[in-house]
N, C-alpha and C positions, 0 to 999 in steps of 0.2 A: 517532481512535485513533492511538497512537504506536507505530510499528513499530520493532523493533530489528534491527540488523545490524552500522499506521496500523494464542420466535420469532414473526417476522412471517409474514403470509400470502404465498403465492407470487404472482408476477405472473400476468396473464392468459396462457392457454396460447399464444396467438399471439405474444405478446412473448417468452415463454420459448423458443419454437421459433426465432424470429429470432435471439435471443442465442446459442442453441446452434449455429445454422448459422454465425454469424459467428465463434464460438469455434473451430469445426471448420476454417473457412477459414483462420483465423490460424495454427492449428497446422500445417495442410498447408503454408501459405506458409513458416513457419519451418523445417519439415522440409526443404523444397526448398532453401532458402537454406543451411541447415546442411549438407545433404548435398553441395551443390556446393562449399562451403568445405572440407569434409573431403576430398573427392576431390582438390581442388587441393593440399591439404597432403600427401596421400599421394603424388601424382605428384612433387612437389618433393622429398619425402623419398627416394623411389626414385632420383631423379636424383643426389642427394648420395651415396647408397649405391653407385650405379653408378660414381662417381668414386673409390670406395674411402675416402671420408671417414667417420669414426665419427659418424654422425648422432645417435644417442642421447646421446653424450657432449657433443656440441656443443649439443644441446637443453638438457642440464642446465646448461651454462655460461650459455646465454641466459636460462634461467629464474632463475638466481641473480642475473644482472645486472638482470633485470626487478624482482626483489624489492628489490634495493638502490635502484633508481630510485624504486620506489613508496614506500619508507621515507623517501626524501628529498623526497617530494611531487611528483615529476615523473611524473604519471600518463600523460601522452601518450607519453613515451618508454618507460615501463613497458609500456604496451599494445603498442607495436611489438615489444618484446623477447618478450613473452608469445606474440604471433603468430609470431614467428620460431621460438620453441621448439616450437610446435605444428607448424609447417611441417617442422621437422627431425625431430620425433617426434610423429606424430598420436595416439599412445597415452599421452601425458604427462598424467595426470589433474589434477595440481596446476596446470599451466599453463592447462588449460581452465577450472578453477575460478577461478583468480585473474583470468584474462581476463574471465570472466563478472562478477566483482565490480567490475572497473574499468568495464566497459561499463554495468553497472547504475547505478553512481554517476554516470555521465555521461548517464543517461536513455535509453540504448539497450536498452530492456527486452526486446524480442523476441530480439535476438542474444544478450543475456546469458542468457536462458532456454535458448536452444539450447546455449550453452556449459555451463551447469549440468546440462542433460540428459545431455550427453556425459560430463561428469565423474562423474555418478551411475552411468552405465552402466559406466564403467571401474573404479569403486570402490564396488560395491553395499553393502559392509559398513562403509563409513566414515560415521559419524554426521554429520560436517560436510557431506558431499556431499548428504545428504538435507535438511539444514537450509538450505544455500544454494539448493537447488532449490525448497524451500518458499517462501523469500522471493521468488524470481523469479516463481514461479507466482502468488503473491499480488499482486505488482506488476502482473501482466498480467490480473488479474481472475479467475483460476482458484482460487477460495477453497476449494472442496471438495478439489481436488487438493493445494493447499498444506497443508490440514489433515492429509491422509494422510501427506505427507512429514514434517511436524513430529512426528506420532505415531511414524513409523518411526524418526526420529532419536532420540526418547526411548527407544524399545525397544532400539535398538542401543547407546545410552549406558549403560543400566542405572540403578541407583540413585545412582551417584556424580555429584556436580556439581563436583568439583575439576578445575580447568582443567589442572593439572599431571599428572594421572594419564593413563595411556594404555591403550587396548584394542587388541590386535593391532598395536601400534606406532603407532597414530593418536591424536592429541590428542582428549581427551574434551570434549564441549561443555559450556558453562555451561547447565545445565538451566533456570535462571531465565529466560534469554533465549528458550529454545525454548518454554517454557510461556507466556511473555508473548506471543510471536508467534502461538502456537496460539490464545490468547484473542482476539487481533485477528482471526484468520480466522473464529472463531465469531461475533464481533461483526459482521463484514461480511455474514454469512449471517443475521443477525437472531436468533441463538441466544444470547440474553443470559445465561441461567442458566448455560449451559456456559462462556460467556466469563468470567463472574465466578469460576467454579470454577477455570479455568485461570490467571487472574490470582492467585487465592489460592495455587495450587500454586507459581507463580513466586515469590511472596513467602515461601513456605515454604522455598525454596532460597536466597533472598537477600532479606532483609527490607528492604533499601535499594534494590531495583531500581526506578528512577524510572518507567520506562515502565509496568510492571505496577501500581505504586502509583497513578499518575494514571488509567490506564485503568479500574482497579477502581472508583475514585470516580466516574468518568464513567458507567460502566455501571450503578451502583447507583441513579442518579437515575431513569431510566425503569423500572428493574426493581423497586425497593423503595421509591421515593419520596424526597422531599427530606430528611426528617429523617436517614435513614441516609446519604445522600450528603453532607450537611453534616457529620455526625459523622466521616465518612471524610476529608473535606477538612481539617477542623480538626486531626485527628491528623497528616495528611500535611504540612501547612505548619508544624506545630509541630516535627516532627523533621527537616524539610528546608526551613528558612526562606529559602534562596536559590534555590529551584526556581521560576523565574518562570512557567513554564507552569502549575504547580499553583496558584500564587498567583492568576494571572489566571482560571483555570477556577473556583477557589473563589469569587473575587469575583463572577463571573457568576452562580453559583448563589445566593449570598447576595442579589445584586441582584434576581434573579427572584422570590425569596421575600420581598422587601421588608424584608430585614435591612440597611437602608441604611447604618447606621453601620459595621457590620463590612465591608460591601462597599467603602465608601470607604477604610477603613483598608488593605484588601488592595490596592486599586488604587494607593494611594500607595506601598505597599511594592514593587509591580512597577516603578513609575516611579523609585523610588530606585535600583533595580538596572539598569533599562533605560529611560532618560529618554525615548526616542522610541517607546515601545510604543504603537501607535495604538489598540489595543483598550482599554487602561487609560486613556489620555487621554480617549477618547470616553465610557467608562463613568463616569469621575469627573465629566466635564462634565455628563453627563445627570443625575447625582445632585445636582449643585450648581445646576442650572437655568440653566446658561450658554447663553443664546440665541444666542451667537455660534458655537456648534458644533451648530446644529440639523441640519446635514448631516453624516452620518457620513464620516470620512476614507476615501479610496479604499482604503488599505491594510487598514483594518478590514473593509470590505465584502468585499474580495478574500479575506482570510484566513477570514472567516466562511463564505463560500460554498465555498471550497476544503475547509474542514473538514467541511462538511455534505454535500458532493457524493456521497461514497461510499454514504451511507445514504439519499439522497433518495428513490429509487424505493421502497425498502423502507418508508419512512415513509408515503408516499402509499398504499401497499397496506394498511398497518396502519390508517390513518385511513379506509380505504374511500373514498378521494377519487374521486368520480365526475363532477365537473364537466367534465373534458375529454371523457368519453364522451357525456354528455348534449349538450354543445355539438356534438360530431361528428354525433350523430343528428339534431339540429335543422338543421345545415348540409346534411346529406345529403337531408333532406326538402325543404329550400328549393331545392336545385339539381337535384333529380330531374327527369327529362324531363317537361316540361309544368308544372313547379313554379313558384312565384312568382319565383324568380331568373331563370329563362329568359324569363318574360313581361316582367320589368322591364328586363332588359339586352338590348341588341341582339345578334343572333347574330354570332359571330366565326368566322373560319376560320384555318387554319394552326396553327403550333406554340403560339401564345399563346392558343388558344381555351379552354384550361383554367385561365387565370390567376385567374378569379374563384373557382373551386373551391380553388385553392391559397391564395388569401387567406382564404377561409372556414376552411380546415383550420388555417391558422396562427393 
């Protein structure tokens, strides 16, 4: 899935409990880190106030400098200035929001989430605050919470999708982006029908939204079958012929459905635009029977697994994949007290005494 700024059966209860416990631990940890950072900001701000310096005004200056630095592409310096603005005025919502955006771009998802939570608390009626929080929640795997924030952003925005209009002095969000990301959150939860509806809504607000267009075609494949997905891809690549992601995805679907001539043509179009595209190179070589490329390029394998990773567990649940469970039961039976494994292997003592069990579980 393509995010803008990426139903099935549930997992076994034990797995869900473990995920919930880990999620709670992550939120508690982020809350402690964020609370400590906020306390430091407040202490420093009080220090400036005690010296008689206009802390809020200085914060505004730092915030403007940070925006200028960010516009010039100097995100490291911008981050420092946003932090400075927060130290001078811990109640500056836009400094919190933009710091969160910078941190998220840099891969610091947990701290970005804490920043967007703070911005959301300071500006509860600002659509963009809910939208930013939704993106950060999704990035940390809190898909249902992200869904709630996207819906709240839509509710606050109303029916308008014009970026130039304002509500209560705040810029209104582009609803196409919000609906597109809402669809991605549904998709991550395995709620494909709702995902398709959200992508359709996004395209209703902006017919040329690339992310929504591509994600809709992708979700139609498992939802309604190859014919509808192929029709969707044909329309997409016709109206957006330079969209390499769509060309590559369409080629893959044609390839899987044995429409080899169309697939080859699409792979070539991808390579015309991006000559080093590993997936297109591999797909075209596979169609031509080039034995010299029997092994898939590392970039292709990496990209394929990265793209599939978010939905891997959900796919196994949908397929009712039970091999790991059956293997686990067989291993447990084999290594039970007095079982074949203990009779065949010499007894061991010390920390390594469970290593055969570990190998079996692996």
